[in-house]
C-alpha positions in Angstrom: 71.6 -35.6 62.3 73.6 -32.4 62.3 72.4 -29.4 60.4 74.6 -27.7 57.8 74.6 -23.9 57.4 74.9 -22.6 60.9 76.1 -19.3 59.5 72.8 -18.7 57.8 70.0 -16.8 59.5 68.0 -19.4 61.5 64.8 -20.0 59.6 64.2 -23.2 61.4 62.6 -21.6 64.4 58.9 -22.3 64.3 57.3 -19.3 62.5 53.8 -18.8 61.4 53.0 -17.4 57.9 49.7 -16.2 56.3 49.4 -17.2 52.7 48.2 -14.7 50.2 47.5 -17.0 47.2 44.8 -15.0 45.4 45.7 -14.4 41.7 48.6 -17.0 41.8 48.9 -19.6 39.1 51.4 -22.5 38.9 52.1 -23.3 35.2 54.4 -25.8 33.6 57.4 -24.4 31.7 59.3 -27.3 30.1 60.6 -29.5 32.9 60.1 -26.8 35.5 57.1 -24.6 36.6 56.4 -20.9 37.1 54.4 -19.4 39.8 52.8 -16.4 38.1 51.4 -13.4 39.9 50.5 -10.8 37.3 53.7 -10.0 35.5 55.9 -11.6 38.1 57.0 -15.2 37.6 58.9 -17.3 40.1 60.7 -20.4 38.7 59.8 -23.5 40.6 61.7 -26.8 40.0 59.9 -30.1 39.9 61.6 -30.9 43.2 60.2 -27.7 44.8 56.7 -28.1 43.3 55.2 -30.2 46.1 56.2 -27.5 48.6 54.6 -24.8 46.5 51.4 -26.9 46.1 51.2 -27.4 49.8 51.8 -23.8 50.7 49.1 -22.7 48.2 46.6 -25.1 49.7 47.0 -23.4 53.2 45.6 -20.2 54.6 48.3 -20.1 57.2 50.9 -22.5 58.4 53.8 -23.0 60.8 57.3 -23.9 59.5 57.1 -27.0 61.7 53.9 -28.2 59.9 55.5 -27.3 56.5 58.7 -29.3 57.3 56.7 -32.2 58.7 54.4 -32.4 55.6 57.2 -32.1 53.2 60.0 -34.1 54.7 60.7 -35.8 51.3 61.5 -32.4 49.8 65.1 -31.5 50.4 65.7 -29.0 53.2 67.4 -26.4 51.0 64.5 -26.5 48.6 62.0 -26.0 51.4 64.0 -23.1 52.8 64.3 -21.6 49.3 60.6 -21.7 48.7 59.7 -20.0 52.0 62.4 -17.3 51.5 61.3 -16.6 47.9 57.6 -16.5 48.7 58.2 -14.3 51.7 60.3 -11.9 49.6 57.4 -11.6 47.1 55.0 -11.0 50.1 53.0 -14.2 49.1 53.9 -15.3 52.7 53.4 -12.8 55.5 55.1 -13.7 58.8 52.9 -13.3 61.8 
């Protein structure tokens, strides 16, 4: 199929990330979840939770492996999780 969002920075190239998961806790908040790191909390929807669980189970991963493992998670949700976790330096690009 064709990909929407050609004007966005291309995050679909195969990148490798190191996961810094020490001190992270995923806790339920109502119908959603929060990924807590100290005082910081990242809201995670039920749709995004499988992607977060998978990332936290890895020491490092490629975006290709991430997308293959989580093909049932919507593309936008997968991209959002990688972006947010990278902004918080939970994911470190190699």
